[in-house]
N, C-alpha and C positions, 0 to 999 in steps of 0.2 A: 362611505365606500366600503365594500366588503374586503376582508383581509384575504390575501392570496398567499398560499404557501409557496415559497420559492427556495431554491437551493441556497442562495445567499442569505435570505432571511433566517432559515433554519440554522445555518452556520453561525451567524452573528448571535442568535439567542443562546446557542449551546456554548459558545466561547466566552461570552460575558458572564455566564453562570459559573464559569470555572475560575474567574479572576477574583481573588479575595480583596476587599477594600484596603486592608492593611498592606497588601503587596504593592499597591500603587500610591501609598501615602494618604489614604482617605481614612479619617478618624470618625467613627460613628458613635454618637452619644446616646442614641436610642436604639432599641431592638429593630433589626431590619426584617422586612417582610419578603425579601427576595434573596435567592442564592446569588452570590457574586455581586456584580455591579448593576446598578440601575441604568436605565436607558439614558437618563439625563447626565449621569456621570460619564458614560462612554462618549456621549456627544460633546460634553465639555472638554474631555481629554483629547478628543479628535479635532476640536476647533470647528465643529459644525453645529447647526441648530438642532435642538431636540426634536422638532417637527420633521426635519429632513431625515434624521436617524430613524425615527418611527416609521417614515415612509419606506425606508430601506428594509427594515425588519418585516413590515407588513406586505411587502411586495408591490407597493404603489409607486416605487421608483426602481427601475430594473437596470439602469445603466449609469452607475456612479463612475466618476473619473478615476484614473489611476492615482491621482493625487489624494482623492478621498479614501481609496482603498489603503494606501500607504499610511494615511493618518489613522485609520481604523486599526491597522496593524500595530502601530505604536500604542494606541490607546488600550489595546487588548494584550499587549506584550507578546505579539506573534512573531514567529521566525519568518525569514524571507520566503521560505518555501510555502508557508501558510498564506502569505500575501499573493504569491503566484497562484495558489489554489483558489483564492477568492476571485482573482482575475479570470480564471477559467470558468468559474460559476457564473460570472457576469456575462461572459461570451455565450454560455449556454442559454441564459435568460434572453439574450438578444437574438437568439435564433440559430446559433451554431449547430450544425448537423450532429445528430447523435453519433456515438462511437460505433454503432452497429453498421460499420462500413463494410464494403466487400472485402473478403479475405484476400490476402496478398496472393499474387500469382504463384502457381505451383513451382515455377523455376526459382522464385525468390526463396521459398522455403527450402527447396532442394539445395540452393547455394549455401544457405545458413547451416543446414544440416551437414553439408560437406565440410564447412569451416570447423564446426564443433568436433567432427570426427577426427580432424587432424590434431586436436589438442589431446594427445595421448597421455600427458601428465597433468591435465587440468580438468577436473569435473566441471561440467557446464550444462546449462539448460536454458531454454527460452520459454517465457510465458507471456500471456497477453495482460491487458489492464485489469481483468477480473481474476488474474492469477490462475487461469487455466493453463496447464503446462502443454506445450505443443511440440517441443523438440528436446530430447535428452541424449547426451553423448554416452558412449559405453562406460567411461569411468564414473560418471554420475550415477548411472544405473547400478554399477557394482558397489559404489560407495553406500548406496541406500538399500542394498540387497534386493534391488528390483522395485522398491517401493515408489521411487520417483519415475513416473512414466507418463507419456502423453495421455491426456484425458483426466489426470488427477488435478483436483483443485486444491491449492495449498491452504487457504483458510479452512476448508472443510476437513482437510487432513490435520492441521494444527489444532483446531478446536474439536478434537475427538479424544476418546480414552486412550487410543494408541499414541496419538501425538503427545498427550500429557506424560505418558510413560516413557516415551523415547527421548523427549527433549529435556536435557538437564536444566536449561535456562528457560523453561516454558513460560513463566510470566513475562519475561522480556521478549521472547519470540512471539507471544500472543499479541502484545502491544504493538510490536513492529509490524506484524502481519495485518492487523486491523488498520493501522495508520497508512500503510502502503496501499492496501486495497482501496481506501477512500481516495487517496491521492491519485492513483493511476486509473481509476474507473470513471464511468459516466453514470450519474444517478438515474438517468433515463433508460439505461440499458436493461433489457428484460432478463438477461443472464445474471447481472449483478443483483437485481431484485430477487431473483430465485435464490441466490447464495445467501444474501442477507436475511431473507425471510426464513430460510431453513435454519440458519444459525441462531437467529433471534428467538425462535421457538424452542430450540433444544439446549441452548447454552447461555446461562446467566452471565458468565464472564464476557462473552462476546457482546451481549446486549449492553452491558455497562460500558465496555470500551467503545462500541460503535456510537453510543449516545454522546460521547465526548467530542465527536467530530474531529479528532486528531487526523491530520492529513500531511504526511511527509514520506518521501521515498527513503529507502535504506540503500544508499549508494555504495558505501564501503564501511568496513569495520570488522571487528573480531566476532566470531560466533562459536558456540560450542556445538559441534556437529557430530552426530553419532555416525561413525564410519564402520560399515559392516565388517565384523571380524576383529575390530580393534577397540570398539567402545567410543565414548565421547572424547574428542580431541579438539583443540583450539585451531581454527582455520581462519584465514582472512577471506572475506566475502567482498566481491566487486560486482557492481551492477551497472550495465551500460544500456542506454536507450537505443532501440532500433527504430530508425525513422519510419513513419507510417501512421495511418489514422487510428490503428487499434492500440497504439501505445505499447508495443511489444518491448520487453526488456530481456537482456541477456545477463544471466548471473553465473559467475565463475568462482571457484574456490582455489586457494593456493595457501602455501605456508612457507615461512622462512626456512632456509637451509639449516639442517641440524635440529629442527624442532620435532616434537612428537607427531605433529600434524604432517610434516614433510615425510617422516618415516612411514606413517600410515598410508599416505597417498602413493609413495614409492612401492610399498609392499602390495598395495591394492592393484597397481598397474602391472605387476608381474603375474597376476592371476589370469587364467584364460578368458574369463568372462569380461575382463576389462580391455581386451585387445580390440583394436579398430575392426569394426565389421559393419559399419554404417549405423549412425545414430538413429534411434527410433523417433519418428515424428508423427504427429496426428494427421489423420486423413481429412479431418475437418476442424478448422479453427473454432475454438470455443466449445469443444465437446464436453458433455457432462462428465463430472468426476466419476471415476470408476471405484 
């Protein structure tokens, strides 16, 4: 039977190549011909037959059970979010509709834009699963000197010469961006394919990160953010999912009272350009990056 490339099969091949035998207690007395674990080693660690695992990688079995996915997660030392990602890949293989769903109603975007406009002390924006920005509030625009705006695609911005120059923690930001893009997007989405194709051609770092198949959201944590007029400061980043088929997420920044980040945001909020005046939002969801 011919081998069929499937999202799950690609993922399993990429992830087992990253697991070193010694990391899971496997001692090799002879030179190994493959990077990472062999198929039979993954199957044995997961408690399934080698033939069944082979069928999963080759796309000849497209609907493994949750129990099997969790076993594979343990075998490959995956985090819980990675197992969730595998579950989503299986649903896609089973016929789940692509993420290219109708854009949310205008009134929904208007309500979200109004909400963000009220956050006068909190820079915030909304992007879709491909990380195309669709709504930006005034403080977030001011924070980035106008660089963050609807239509901008964050991976295209991060993996650029300007992104490398601006981001103090660029290697970490690049890894987060690639992993978040894979987790939040749909591999069948034409817009995602356009973004990945562009970056794969022009950027070696992106190509290497994308080949790892890391898939995880960045829900909260500290980031070094360049604040226009203040330079790099440490801010806390919080991401919330917005219900809907396009996997929109809302990202907001804040800082502890008395910190340099809080001082920068407070000073930024006193500038005329950061005053509420209606957050900018895209006229069409998934617009190309400007």
